[in-house]
C-alpha positions in Angstrom: -8.2 -108.6 10.9 -9.0 -112.3 10.0 -7.1 -115.2 11.5 -4.5 -116.4 9.1 -3.2 -119.5 10.7 -4.1 -122.0 13.4 -2.0 -125.1 14.3 -3.4 -128.5 13.7 -1.8 -131.9 13.9 -1.9 -134.3 11.0 -5.2 -135.8 12.0 -6.9 -132.3 12.0 -6.9 -131.9 15.8 -6.1 -128.4 17.1 -2.6 -128.4 18.6 -2.2 -127.0 22.1 1.5 -127.1 22.9 0.8 -126.8 26.7 -1.2 -130.1 26.6 1.5 -132.2 25.1 4.4 -132.5 22.7 4.7 -130.4 19.6 7.1 -131.0 16.7 10.7 -130.1 17.1 10.5 -128.2 13.8 7.7 -125.9 15.2 10.1 -123.1 16.1 11.6 -123.2 12.6 8.1 -123.0 11.1 7.0 -120.1 13.3 10.3 -118.3 12.6 9.6 -118.6 8.9 6.0 -117.3 9.3 7.2 -114.4 11.5 9.5 -113.3 8.7 6.5 -112.9 6.4 3.6 -112.2 8.7 2.8 -110.4 12.0 2.0 -113.2 14.3 -0.2 -113.0 17.4 -1.8 -115.2 20.0 -5.4 -115.1 21.2 -6.1 -117.4 24.1 -8.4 -117.9 27.1 -5.3 -118.6 29.3 -4.1 -116.1 31.8 -1.2 -114.0 30.4 1.2 -115.4 33.1 0.6 -119.0 31.8 1.0 -118.4 28.0 4.8 -118.8 28.0 5.0 -120.8 31.2 7.1 -123.7 29.8 10.6 -123.3 28.4 9.6 -124.5 24.9 6.8 -121.9 24.7 9.0 -119.2 26.2 11.4 -119.7 23.3 8.6 -118.8 20.9 7.6 -115.5 22.5 9.9 -113.3 20.4 8.0 -114.3 17.2 4.6 -113.1 18.4 4.0 -109.3 18.2 0.6 -109.3 19.9 -0.9 -111.4 22.7 -4.5 -111.2 23.8 -5.1 -113.2 27.0 -8.0 -113.8 29.3 -7.4 -110.6 31.2 -7.8 -108.6 28.1 -11.4 -109.8 27.5 -12.8 -109.9 31.0 
């Protein structure tokens, strides 16, 4: 299945929420997308680190699939 969305900031740089701030409205946007699409995360991070921060933990319910480092090693 092709990737349907990747998050970028306004200057076109890929957004990594663990590396800094992300917009307060991000949860609202992801919630809207989750109502329409099945969302997933593919990352090179270890599974235990994906939702390590409280802000990212709040987004976990919106993602139906998570593929982490351990899944590809």
